[in-house]
N, C-alpha and C positions, 0 to 999 in steps of 0.2 A: 776807825769806827764806821765811817761812811762807806768805805770799800766793803767791809764785812756785811753791812746792811744791804748794799746793792747786790752782792753775791747771793745773799739769802733770798732776796726778792726774786732774782732771776731763777734760782733753783725752784722756788715755789711756783713760779709762772710756768716753767718747763714741766714740772710735775703735774700741774693742772691741765696743761695742753695734752700731755701724754694720757692722762685719765680721760679727758674729753674724747681724744682720738680712739682710745680703747672702747669707750662706751658707744660711740657712734658706729664703730666697726662691729661690735657685738650686736647692736640693734639692727643694722642694715646690711652688713656684708656677709655675715656668717651663714645666712641662709643659702647662699650660692657657693661660698668658698670653704666651708667646713663640713656642712651636711653632705653635699654631693662629693666632696673630696675629703681630705683631712688636713691637718696643720702643715703637712709636708707639701701641700699644694703650692705654697709660697716659695719654698726653698728647693724644689725639685731641679734636677740638672738641666732639663730642657725647657725651663721657664722662659717666657717672652720678656719679662721685665728684667733688664740688664743694666739699668742706670736710674738714678734718682729722677731725672726729667721724664723718663718713660713711666716710672711709678706714678708720678704726679698726673701725667696724661691719662693713665689707665683709671686712676681714682676719679678724675673728672668725667671720663666716659661713663663709668658706672653710675655716678651721681646723676648725669644727664639721662641715661637710659632708664634708670629707675625712678626718675622724677622726684629726687629726694629734696630738692630746693635747699641745699646746704649753702651757707655763706662760705666765701673763700677761706676764712680762717678755720672753719670746720673741716673743709677738705684738707687743708694743710695739716691740721692736727691728726687726721687719719693717715696721711702720707708719713708724717713724722712717727706715728705709732708703728705703722707697718715697717718702716725703715729701721727703727730702733729694735723692734721685736724679731724681725725676720731677715731683712735684706742686708743691713749694715753697709749701705753705700756711704761714701765720704762726701 
């Protein structure tokens, strides 16, 4: 019973983080990465992001450049969203 409850809590937390990442991405990132480009921008063959650490670094650079003042957990939620949606790094 406890194991089932814990799994449910973890899944709900992951779902919330994914939704938070998606919302932050849609509010702050889409202006550069979808309007000027399209969704293929993230998955094109000549992309610069080739690993999860590079994805995290790029999100941090964008946050800093745009002055978004996100908390580290918000940056992580966007990294997780982008990785789950587009990159699929392990």
